[in-house]
KETI-450661 format. One record per residue (C-alpha): residue in one letter; x, y, z. Coordinates in steps of 0.5 Angstrom, whole numbers, plus 500, padded with zeros to 3 digits. Example, Ala and Ser with C-alpha at 12.3 -4.5 7.8 and 13.67 -1.06 7.14 Angstrom:
REM residues 2
SITE  guse   xx   yy   zz
SITE     A  525  491  516
SITE     S  527  498  514
//
This chain:
REM residues 839
SITE  guse   xx   yy   zz
SITE     M  444  558  535
SITE     S  448  555  540
SITE     E  453  558  545
SITE     Y  459  556  548
SITE     V  465  558  552
SITE     I  472  556  553
SITE     A  476  558  559
SITE     P  483  558  559
SITE     H  485  555  566
SITE     S  492  558  566
SITE     V  489  565  566
SITE     P  483  565  571
SITE     G  477  569  569
SITE     C  479  569  561
SITE     F  474  566  557
SITE     L  473  565  549
SITE     R  466  566  547
SITE     F  463  563  541
SITE     V  457  562  537
SITE     R  455  556  533
SITE     S  450  558  528
SITE     S  450  552  524
SITE     A  446  545  526
SITE     R  452  542  524
SITE     L  457  539  529
SITE     P  464  543  529
SITE     T  470  540  528
SITE     E  476  545  528
SITE     I  477  551  532
SITE     H  482  557  531
SITE     A  483  559  538
SITE     S  487  565  541
SITE     S  493  565  545
SITE     N  492  565  553
SITE     Q  492  573  554
SITE     P  486  576  558
SITE     T  485  582  553
SITE     N  484  577  547
SITE     F  476  576  547
SITE     G  472  575  540
SITE     T  466  572  537
SITE     C  466  567  531
SITE     I  461  564  527
SITE     A  461  557  524
SITE     T  461  556  517
SITE     Q  460  551  511
SITE     Q  467  551  508
SITE     N  470  545  504
SITE     L  465  540  506
SITE     K  466  541  513
SITE     T  465  546  519
SITE     R  470  551  521
SITE     I  470  556  526
SITE     Q  475  562  526
SITE     Y  477  566  532
SITE     I  479  572  530
SITE     D  485  574  535
SITE     K  487  581  535
SITE     D  495  580  536
SITE     K  497  573  535
SITE     A  493  566  534
SITE     K  494  559  536
SITE     T  491  554  532
SITE     V  488  548  536
SITE     A  484  543  532
SITE     A  478  540  536
SITE     R  476  534  533
SITE     S  470  533  538
SITE     V  463  533  539
SITE     F  460  539  543
SITE     K  454  540  546
SITE     Q  450  546  548
SITE     S  453  550  554
SITE     S  459  546  554
SITE     F  466  548  557
SITE     L  473  547  556
SITE     H  479  549  561
SITE     I  485  550  557
SITE     S  492  549  561
SITE     K  499  550  558
SITE     H  499  542  556
SITE     R  492  539  557
SITE     V  484  541  556
SITE     Y  479  539  560
SITE     R  471  539  559
SITE     A  467  540  565
SITE     D  462  535  563
SITE     W  466  529  560
SITE     S  471  525  564
SITE     S  476  525  558
SITE     T  482  529  557
SITE     Y  484  533  551
SITE     T  492  534  550
SITE     R  495  539  546
SITE     H  500  536  541
SITE     S  505  539  535
SITE     P  502  542  531
SITE     H  497  545  536
SITE     T  492  539  536
SITE     F  488  536  541
SITE     R  483  530  540
SITE     R  478  526  544
SITE     H  480  521  549
SITE     L  486  522  553
SITE     N  490  516  551
SITE     M  491  517  543
SITE     P  496  521  539
SITE     G  495  527  534
SITE     Y  502  527  531
SITE     L  506  521  530
SITE     H  513  521  532
SITE     I  519  517  530
SITE     E  525  515  535
SITE     G  530  510  532
SITE     P  526  504  529
SITE     Y  520  506  533
SITE     F  514  510  532
SITE     K  512  514  538
SITE     D  506  518  540
SITE     D  506  524  544
SITE     H  507  520  551
SITE     G  512  516  549
SITE     R  508  510  548
SITE     Q  511  505  542
SITE     V  505  505  536
SITE     T  504  499  532
SITE     L  502  501  525
SITE     R  497  496  522
SITE     G  494  497  516
SITE     I  491  496  509
SITE     N  492  498  502
SITE     V  486  502  500
SITE     A  484  500  494
SITE     G  485  495  489
SITE     D  480  498  485
SITE     T  484  505  484
SITE     K  488  501  478
SITE     Y  483  502  473
SITE     P  478  508  471
SITE     T  471  509  473
SITE     S  469  513  467
SITE     P  469  509  463
SITE     E  469  503  468
SITE     M  474  499  465
SITE     P  477  493  469
SITE     S  482  490  466
SITE     H  478  484  462
SITE     V  474  490  458
SITE     G  477  491  452
SITE     E  472  496  449
SITE     N  475  503  448
SITE     F  481  501  451
SITE     F  486  506  447
SITE     D  482  512  448
SITE     G  486  513  454
SITE     D  486  520  454
SITE     N  479  521  456
SITE     V  478  517  462
SITE     S  476  519  469
SITE     F  478  516  476
SITE     I  473  520  480
SITE     G  470  515  485
SITE     R  476  511  486
SITE     P  478  508  491
SITE     F  470  508  492
SITE     P  465  514  492
SITE     V  465  519  497
SITE     A  457  517  499
SITE     E  460  510  500
SITE     A  466  511  504
SITE     D  463  511  511
SITE     T  461  503  510
SITE     H  468  502  508
SITE     F  472  506  513
SITE     K  467  503  518
SITE     R  468  496  516
SITE     L  476  497  516
SITE     R  476  500  523
SITE     S  472  494  526
SITE     Y  478  490  523
SITE     G  483  493  528
SITE     Y  486  497  522
SITE     N  489  504  524
SITE     T  493  506  518
SITE     I  491  506  510
SITE     R  496  506  505
SITE     Y  492  510  500
SITE     L  493  508  493
SITE     F  493  513  487
SITE     T  496  513  480
SITE     W  499  518  476
SITE     E  494  517  470
SITE     A  489  519  475
SITE     I  492  526  476
SITE     E  494  527  469
SITE     A  491  522  464
SITE     K  489  528  459
SITE     G  496  530  457
SITE     P  502  533  459
SITE     G  501  538  465
SITE     I  493  537  464
SITE     Y  491  536  471
SITE     D  484  533  473
SITE     E  482  538  479
SITE     A  475  534  480
SITE     W  479  528  481
SITE     I  483  531  486
SITE     E  477  534  490
SITE     S  474  528  490
SITE     T  480  525  493
SITE     I  481  530  498
SITE     A  473  529  500
SITE     I  475  521  501
SITE     L  481  523  505
SITE     R  477  528  510
SITE     K  472  521  511
SITE     A  478  517  513
SITE     K  480  523  518
SITE     E  473  522  521
SITE     Y  475  515  522
SITE     D  482  517  525
SITE     F  486  513  520
SITE     M  493  515  519
SITE     V  494  515  511
SITE     F  500  515  507
SITE     M  500  517  500
SITE     D  502  511  495
SITE     P  504  513  488
SITE     H  502  506  485
SITE     Q  504  503  479
SITE     D  505  496  476
SITE     V  509  494  470
SITE     W  509  502  468
SITE     S  502  503  466
SITE     R  495  500  464
SITE     F  497  500  457
SITE     S  503  496  458
SITE     G  500  491  462
SITE     G  499  494  469
SITE     S  497  501  472
SITE     G  500  507  474
SITE     A  503  512  468
SITE     P  498  515  463
SITE     M  498  513  456
SITE     W  501  519  453
SITE     T  508  517  457
SITE     L  509  511  452
SITE     Y  508  515  446
SITE     A  513  520  449
SITE     M  518  515  449
SITE     G  516  513  442
SITE     L  513  507  443
SITE     N  506  505  440
SITE     P  502  501  445
SITE     Q  497  498  440
SITE     A  502  494  437
SITE     F  504  491  444
SITE     A  500  485  443
SITE     A  503  483  436
SITE     T  510  484  438
SITE     E  509  481  446
SITE     A  512  487  448
SITE     A  507  487  454
SITE     M  502  482  456
SITE     V  496  486  457
SITE     H  489  483  460
SITE     N  485  488  456
SITE     T  487  486  449
SITE     Y  488  479  451
SITE     P  484  474  446
SITE     E  480  471  451
SITE     P  480  475  458
SITE     A  478  469  462
SITE     K  484  465  460
SITE     Y  489  470  461
SITE     P  494  466  465
SITE     K  495  467  472
SITE     M  500  472  474
SITE     I  503  473  467
SITE     W  502  480  468
SITE     S  508  480  473
SITE     T  513  478  467
SITE     D  512  484  463
SITE     Y  518  487  467
SITE     Q  522  483  463
SITE     R  518  484  456
SITE     M  520  490  451
SITE     A  515  496  453
SITE     N  517  496  461
SITE     Q  525  495  459
SITE     V  524  501  455
SITE     A  520  505  460
SITE     W  524  504  466
SITE     T  531  504  463
SITE     L  529  511  460
SITE     F  525  513  466
SITE     F  531  512  471
SITE     A  537  513  466
SITE     G  535  516  459
SITE     R  541  521  460
SITE     D  546  515  460
SITE     F  543  510  455
SITE     A  539  514  450
SITE     P  542  521  450
SITE     K  539  522  443
SITE     A  532  522  446
SITE     I  530  529  447
SITE     I  523  532  448
SITE     D  521  539  449
SITE     G  529  541  450
SITE     K  530  535  455
SITE     N  532  528  455
SITE     I  526  523  456
SITE     Q  529  521  463
SITE     D  528  528  466
SITE     Y  522  529  462
SITE     L  518  523  465
SITE     Q  521  524  472
SITE     D  519  532  472
SITE     H  512  530  470
SITE     F  511  525  475
SITE     I  514  529  481
SITE     N  510  535  479
SITE     A  504  531  478
SITE     C  505  528  485
SITE     A  507  535  488
SITE     H  501  538  485
SITE     L  496  533  489
SITE     A  501  534  495
SITE     T  500  542  494
SITE     R  492  541  494
SITE     I  492  537  500
SITE     H  496  542  504
SITE     E  492  547  501
SITE     A  486  544  504
SITE     G  488  546  511
SITE     D  486  540  515
SITE     L  489  534  513
SITE     E  497  534  514
SITE     D  500  530  519
SITE     T  494  528  523
SITE     T  491  524  517
SITE     V  496  525  511
SITE     I  502  523  515
SITE     G  507  522  509
SITE     W  508  520  502
SITE     E  511  513  499
SITE     S  516  513  494
SITE     I  514  510  487
SITE     N  511  503  488
SITE     E  516  497  486
SITE     P  521  501  482
SITE     N  524  497  476
SITE     R  531  497  473
SITE     G  529  496  466
SITE     I  535  493  463
SITE     I  540  497  466
SITE     G  546  493  469
SITE     Y  544  487  464
SITE     E  551  484  463
SITE     A  549  481  456
SITE     L  543  482  452
SITE     D  543  476  449
SITE     G  542  472  456
SITE     I  537  471  462
SITE     P  540  475  468
SITE     K  542  470  473
SITE     E  538  475  478
SITE     Q  532  474  474
SITE     K  528  468  478
SITE     L  521  469  475
SITE     Q  520  466  468
SITE     K  513  464  466
SITE     G  510  464  459
SITE     T  514  466  453
SITE     S  521  468  457
SITE     P  525  472  452
SITE     T  532  475  453
SITE     A  532  482  452
SITE     W  536  481  445
SITE     Q  530  477  443
SITE     A  525  482  446
SITE     I  528  488  442
SITE     L  528  483  435
SITE     T  520  482  436
SITE     G  519  489  438
SITE     S  522  491  431
SITE     G  517  486  427
SITE     R  522  480  427
SITE     A  520  473  428
SITE     C  524  469  434
SITE     E  523  462  437
SITE     I  523  463  445
SITE     D  523  459  451
SITE     T  517  458  454
SITE     W  516  456  462
SITE     D  511  455  467
SITE     F  511  456  475
SITE     G  511  450  479
SITE     G  511  448  487
SITE     T  518  449  487
SITE     G  519  455  482
SITE     P  520  456  475
SITE     Y  521  450  470
SITE     K  522  450  462
SITE     T  516  447  458
SITE     G  519  448  451
SITE     K  519  453  445
SITE     A  514  458  442
SITE     L  515  462  435
SITE     V  513  469  436
SITE     D  512  472  430
SITE     P  509  480  429
SITE     K  509  479  422
SITE     G  513  486  421
SITE     V  509  490  426
SITE     K  513  494  430
SITE     C  512  497  437
SITE     W  515  503  435
SITE     L  511  509  433
SITE     S  511  510  425
SITE     A  515  515  422
SITE     D  509  519  420
SITE     Y  506  519  427
SITE     D  504  526  429
SITE     D  507  529  435
SITE     E  503  535  435
SITE     K  497  531  439
SITE     Y  500  532  445
SITE     G  504  539  444
SITE     W  511  537  445
SITE     K  517  538  440
SITE     R  521  532  439
SITE     D  529  533  437
SITE     P  530  532  430
SITE     G  536  527  432
SITE     W  531  522  435
SITE     K  528  519  429
SITE     L  521  515  429
SITE     G  520  509  426
SITE     E  526  506  428
SITE     C  528  502  434
SITE     L  531  507  439
SITE     W  537  502  441
SITE     A  539  501  434
SITE     Q  539  509  434
SITE     H  545  508  439
SITE     G  549  503  436
SITE     V  546  497  440
SITE     W  545  493  434
SITE     D  544  493  427
SITE     P  537  493  424
SITE     N  540  492  417
SITE     T  543  485  419
SITE     D  540  484  425
SITE     T  546  483  429
SITE     L  547  485  436
SITE     L  553  490  436
SITE     Q  554  492  444
SITE     P  551  486  448
SITE     D  554  490  455
SITE     Y  551  497  453
SITE     F  547  497  459
SITE     S  552  495  464
SITE     K  556  501  465
SITE     T  555  508  466
SITE     K  556  514  462
SITE     D  563  515  465
SITE     G  565  507  464
SITE     K  563  505  471
SITE     H  560  498  472
SITE     I  553  497  474
SITE     D  550  491  477
SITE     V  543  491  481
SITE     P  545  494  487
SITE     G  549  499  483
SITE     F  542  501  480
SITE     T  539  502  486
SITE     Q  545  506  489
SITE     I  546  510  483
SITE     Y  539  511  479
SITE     F  534  510  484
SITE     V  537  514  489
SITE     E  538  520  485
SITE     H  530  519  483
SITE     Y  528  518  490
SITE     R  532  524  492
SITE     R  529  529  487
SITE     Y  522  526  489
SITE     Q  522  526  497
SITE     T  525  533  497
SITE     K  520  536  492
SITE     I  514  533  497
SITE     R  517  535  503
SITE     S  518  542  500
SITE     I  510  542  501
SITE     H  509  538  506
SITE     K  514  540  511
SITE     N  513  534  516
SITE     A  511  529  511
SITE     I  514  522  513
SITE     I  517  519  507
SITE     F  516  512  506
SITE     C  522  509  502
SITE     Q  521  503  497
SITE     P  527  501  494
SITE     P  526  495  488
SITE     V  523  489  490
SITE     L  527  484  494
SITE     E  533  488  493
SITE     I  538  490  498
SITE     P  536  497  500
SITE     P  541  503  498
SITE     S  547  504  502
SITE     I  545  511  505
SITE     K  546  511  512
SITE     G  548  517  515
SITE     T  547  521  509
SITE     E  541  527  509
SITE     D  537  522  505
SITE     V  535  519  511
SITE     H  532  524  515
SITE     D  528  524  522
SITE     R  522  523  518
SITE     F  524  517  514
SITE     V  521  510  514
SITE     Y  524  503  510
SITE     A  518  501  506
SITE     P  519  494  503
SITE     H  514  489  500
SITE     Y  514  482  501
SITE     Y  510  476  498
SITE     D  511  469  499
SITE     G  512  468  492
SITE     I  511  460  491
SITE     T  504  461  494
SITE     L  502  468  490
SITE     M  505  465  483
SITE     T  501  458  484
SITE     K  495  460  488
SITE     S  496  455  493
SITE     W  498  454  500
SITE     N  503  448  500
SITE     R  504  447  508
SITE     Y  509  441  506
SITE     W  514  445  503
SITE     N  516  452  501
SITE     I  523  456  499
SITE     D  527  461  503
SITE     V  527  465  497
SITE     L  530  471  500
SITE     G  536  466  502
SITE     V  536  464  495
SITE     L  537  471  492
SITE     R  542  473  497
SITE     G  546  467  495
SITE     R  546  464  502
SITE     Y  545  456  500
SITE     L  551  452  496
SITE     T  545  450  492
SITE     P  538  452  492
SITE     A  536  445  494
SITE     F  538  447  501
SITE     A  533  452  501
SITE     I  527  448  501
SITE     K  523  448  508
SITE     I  519  442  510
SITE     G  513  442  514
SITE     E  508  448  516
SITE     T  512  450  522
SITE     A  519  450  518
SITE     I  515  454  513
SITE     R  512  459  518
SITE     N  519  460  521
SITE     C  522  461  514
SITE     L  517  467  513
SITE     R  518  470  519
SITE     D  526  470  518
SITE     Q  526  473  511
SITE     L  522  479  514
SITE     K  527  479  520
SITE     A  533  479  515
SITE     M  530  484  511
SITE     K  529  489  517
SITE     Q  536  488  518
SITE     E  538  490  511
SITE     G  534  496  512
SITE     L  538  497  519
SITE     E  545  496  516
SITE     N  544  500  510
SITE     L  539  506  511
SITE     G  540  506  519
SITE     V  536  506  525
SITE     T  529  507  522
SITE     P  522  504  523
SITE     C  520  499  518
SITE     L  513  498  515
SITE     F  512  492  510
SITE     S  507  496  505
SITE     E  505  490  501
SITE     I  504  483  504
SITE     G  498  479  502
SITE     I  495  472  500
SITE     P  491  470  494
SITE     Y  484  468  495
SITE     D  482  464  489
SITE     M  487  458  491
SITE     D  486  451  488
SITE     D  482  453  482
SITE     K  477  457  487
SITE     H  476  451  491
SITE     A  473  455  497
SITE     Y  468  459  493
SITE     K  465  452  491
SITE     T  465  449  498
SITE     G  466  455  503
SITE     D  472  452  506
SITE     F  477  457  506
SITE     I  482  453  511
SITE     S  488  454  506
SITE     Q  487  461  506
SITE     I  486  462  513
SITE     R  493  458  514
SITE     A  496  462  509
SITE     M  494  469  512
SITE     D  496  466  519
SITE     A  503  464  517
SITE     N  504  471  514
SITE     H  501  475  520
SITE     F  505  470  524
SITE     A  511  472  520
SITE     L  510  480  521
SITE     E  509  479  529
SITE     G  515  475  529
SITE     A  519  480  526
SITE     D  515  486  530
SITE     A  514  489  524
SITE     N  509  495  522
SITE     F  505  493  516
SITE     T  499  495  511
SITE     L  496  489  508
SITE     W  495  488  501
SITE     V  489  489  499
SITE     Y  482  492  500
SITE     A  478  492  493
SITE     A  471  495  494
SITE     N  468  491  488
SITE     N  472  484  488
SITE     N  467  478  486
SITE     H  468  471  485
SITE     T  468  472  477
SITE     W  474  477  476
SITE     G  477  477  483
SITE     D  480  484  484
SITE     N  478  486  477
SITE     W  485  487  475
SITE     N  489  482  471
SITE     G  486  476  474
SITE     E  489  478  481
SITE     D  484  476  487
SITE     L  488  478  494
SITE     S  482  482  497
SITE     I  480  481  504
SITE     F  473  483  502
SITE     C  468  480  497
SITE     L  462  482  494
SITE     D  460  475  493
SITE     E  462  473  500
SITE     R  457  472  506
SITE     D  461  468  511
SITE     P  457  461  513
SITE     G  458  462  520
SITE     S  456  469  520
SITE     S  449  471  522
SITE     A  450  479  521
SITE     K  447  483  516
SITE     D  452  487  512
SITE     K  450  494  508
SITE     V  454  494  502
SITE     M  453  498  496
SITE     G  450  495  490
SITE     K  447  490  495
SITE     V  443  494  501
SITE     S  444  501  502
SITE     G  450  503  505
SITE     E  448  509  509
SITE     V  451  510  516
SITE     D  446  515  521
SITE     R  449  520  525
SITE     E  448  517  531
SITE     S  452  510  529
SITE     L  457  515  526
SITE     K  458  518  533
SITE     M  459  511  536
SITE     V  464  508  531
SITE     V  468  514  531
SITE     T  472  516  537
SITE     K  476  522  534
SITE     N  483  519  535
SITE     T  488  517  531
SITE     M  488  510  532
SITE     S  481  508  536
SITE     T  478  502  537
SITE     D  471  504  538
SITE     R  467  498  535
SITE     S  460  499  539
SITE     T  455  499  533
SITE     L  459  493  530
SITE     S  457  485  530
SITE     D  463  481  533
SITE     E  462  477  526
SITE     P  466  480  520
SITE     V  462  479  514
SITE     A  463  479  506
SITE     T  471  477  508
SITE     R  475  471  507
SITE     A  479  468  512
SITE     Y  478  473  517
SITE     E  480  469  523
SITE     A  487  470  521
SITE     F  487  477  519
SITE     V  482  480  525
SITE     R  487  479  530
SITE     P  489  482  537
SITE     S  495  487  537
SITE     A  498  492  541
SITE     V  497  499  539
SITE     Y  500  503  544
SITE     T  506  500  548
SITE     K  508  503  554
SITE     G  515  501  553
SITE     I  518  497  548
SITE     I  516  490  545
SITE     I  520  484  546
SITE     S  515  479  543
SITE     S  508  479  541
SITE     G  504  475  537
SITE     F  497  471  536
SITE     D  497  464  536
SITE     L  490  462  532
SITE     R  490  455  534
SITE     N  490  456  541
SITE     V  486  463  541
SITE     T  492  466  545
SITE     F  495  473  545
SITE     H  501  474  548
SITE     L  505  481  549
SITE     K  512  482  553
SITE     L  515  488  554
SITE     V  520  492  557
SITE     A  518  499  560
SITE     D  523  504  563
SITE     K  518  506  568
SITE     A  511  505  570
SITE     T  505  507  566
SITE     E  501  513  568
SITE     E  494  513  569
SITE     A  492  516  563
SITE     Y  496  513  558
SITE     P  496  505  559
SITE     T  499  500  554
SITE     E  493  499  550
SITE     I  491  492  546
SITE     F  486  491  540
SITE     V  482  485  542
SITE     P  477  483  537
SITE     P  471  480  541
SITE     W  470  475  535
SITE     H  476  471  538
SITE     F  475  474  545
SITE     P  468  475  548
SITE     K  468  478  554
SITE     A  465  472  558
SITE     D  469  467  556
SITE     T  476  471  556
SITE     Q  482  469  561
SITE     V  487  474  562
SITE     T  494  473  566
SITE     V  499  479  567
SITE     T  506  479  571
SITE     G  503  485  575
SITE     G  499  491  575
SITE     K  491  492  573
SITE     W  488  491  566
SITE     E  481  492  564
SITE     Y  477  490  558
SITE     D  472  494  554
SITE     E  469  490  549
SITE     D  465  495  546
SITE     R  471  498  544
SITE     A  475  492  543
SITE     V  481  495  547
SITE     M  484  492  553
SITE     R  488  497  557
SITE     W  494  495  562
SITE     W  497  499  567
SITE     H  504  496  569
SITE     M  510  497  573
SITE     E  517  498  570
SITE     G  522  493  567
SITE     E  520  486  564
SITE     Q  512  485  564
SITE     E  508  480  560
SITE     I  500  479  559
SITE     K  497  473  556
SITE     V  490  473  553
SITE     T  486  467  552
SITE     G  479  467  548
SITE     V  475  462  544
SITE     G  476  458  538
SITE     R  469  459  535
SITE     R  471  454  529
SITE     K  475  448  527
SITE     I  481  451  524
SITE     W  486  445  526
SITE     G  484  439  528
SITE     G  479  433  525
SITE     E  482  429  519
SITE     E  487  432  516
SITE     E  488  432  508
SITE     G  493  428  506
SITE     Y  500  429  502
SITE     L  497  426  496
SITE     E  490  429  496
SITE     M  493  436  497
SITE     M  498  435  491
SITE     T  492  432  487
SITE     R  488  438  489
SITE     T  493  443  487
SITE     Y  496  440  481
SITE     G  492  435  478
SITE     S  498  430  478
SITE     W  505  430  480
SITE     G  507  435  475
SITE     Q  514  438  474
SITE     C  518  439  480
SITE     S  524  444  480
SITE     I  528  449  484
SITE     M  527  456  483
//
């Protein structure tokens, strides 16, 4: 049994003595107020997978989280603002809400000031993170990646326990991600994981496992925001997200989606290995998603007959989704040790879609629809094939400059309908459907959109107006229907997690809603758009000769799309940067002066028919990843990279729809690395306590990596994403970036006053690029130190404009040598000249 003493410095002679009866290290203390009469004894107990020490105050207790490692007979001196440990040089600083952390220069509470994140000492904080994890999209029991079809439709009996990875393996993954310099995690979960078994039936075991994983993330001091993830609505409509029962609630039959092409689902595709690349993304323009999103956002306006359990289907679906997220938020809140210091906030629903809301004419392709691949039906054709009719539909493919038409194809469901039959038993899920909503018939036909007796389209513009006759376009959908849902969601979440940062994610590549100055944009609001280089993503190739300003085309900035082509790698990189800058500016104009964080951006690794997996040459991936990071740095953007997938492999990629964007791969061992890696399924992923103590520095954005190799392993193109970055900036960043070609990092800032000794500007400096013996540093003034063990450079500087330049060592030839020619690149990429058209 070990004994400890806390001595409040502001009240000499006042001590709080407590006893630790457990051998486990304490991680929290509930301490008394600074009154000399308040003495007490507290005993450490095991509770909620961690040790907690409860001090019983006679009058009024103040909670202080002490995430630290104590030794016998250690002393803390508590003053009003700081807490000192007698035998350590580190200083603890109290933060709202009443927390202190090891290491004098790390925050416990993330503030928002205008467009910046700030720590408690006024330093600008740069959020650099990763999406964890892609594996979250599919269940563990049964293990069902998207290429597995067996028992697929037994969707009520699945479990996601063990996602994003098992608790026992969390140390390995979080340690790896910390070594890459990440301080932020966008934590993926799906509605299905919470409520798969049926309406209102929550998986409490999964929630407990999630809390355990979040506590592991806390040990590594990640900042986490929760992402209710979805892609094309649900696994059963080709993606991830919603439980299977939601489709039955809408009156749809997911087992008929394949025959009607209401969705292109990998699990039901005849030859999963030949599932067309990125075809899943076209499901947004197919019947199942068009119905799902239209009902979710606007069922009251466009399907007033769709009443279930006394509610319109819109309210029924939104209530269940919001309540499921709120239930998880409540459990995290009740955990008592995660809010604000670890779970900093919640994102709105991932990549919301309008369905067919705002379509001017159902029998045409909307001018806003820039993605066409495979069969590309009009909404009217999708309605017909969804009702069992045969249609001849245009087919498209996607080339180096966008989609191009390839011909036509007959889609013949042979009478199979994607709607539930009239004899379907609604009692399975316990809901009661209103008699006015008839099963066995197309819901849109029941609302007079078309006549199934004559197959005549009666109201081609039915979805272009609100119930009161107001015209709807794409911005109108965002302004009306998205904002209404977002308002309900964020109000519910913040009623539970009071200080939650809300990451608002409008529809992809759309102008954000005009809500500047409204109560929707509060003091804990962040704009969280997504951006991908669409040409690279869809073609799975890095074309360094030309690309397209996709955002400029979408915003109508060019007289003709041909003028949007950017020639040469420098122009392409600048174009990517300028698109991110433009998106940030749209946020400022429409949402107000708030931070911006790109919560998804990334590259495919299986480029050029997996050329790199056969040769070990990842030059295309390195160039593409570096271009994306150049864009982020040039736009001074916070981000969470897409994606980390713990089970990625060369055969099936991320194990979801043929995507392969994970920075980590089980089959990868970088040929330039001699380091040994401990990966589950390969070698034991155990992390001993001493190693854990060394790698964890007990602060929100620490850079301690003292037990890690300088050479990341099981990663691809790590030269490009393991890169230096300012983490804490005393002042405001003017410009910052990493020149990979010359292995040079620069940071230019402006400070209103000189740095304090305890709180300098801090930069993550990965030793792989910057071995201490070979690193050169140039500053305009002040002093600096490079702590290679912790991969951090600290810089004390004066007020005004200041600049630092850090030059490292190029360990491999990334540029240089004989360059691949234009014809060779085209042949490798496309096999022949192929087709050429403009998006």
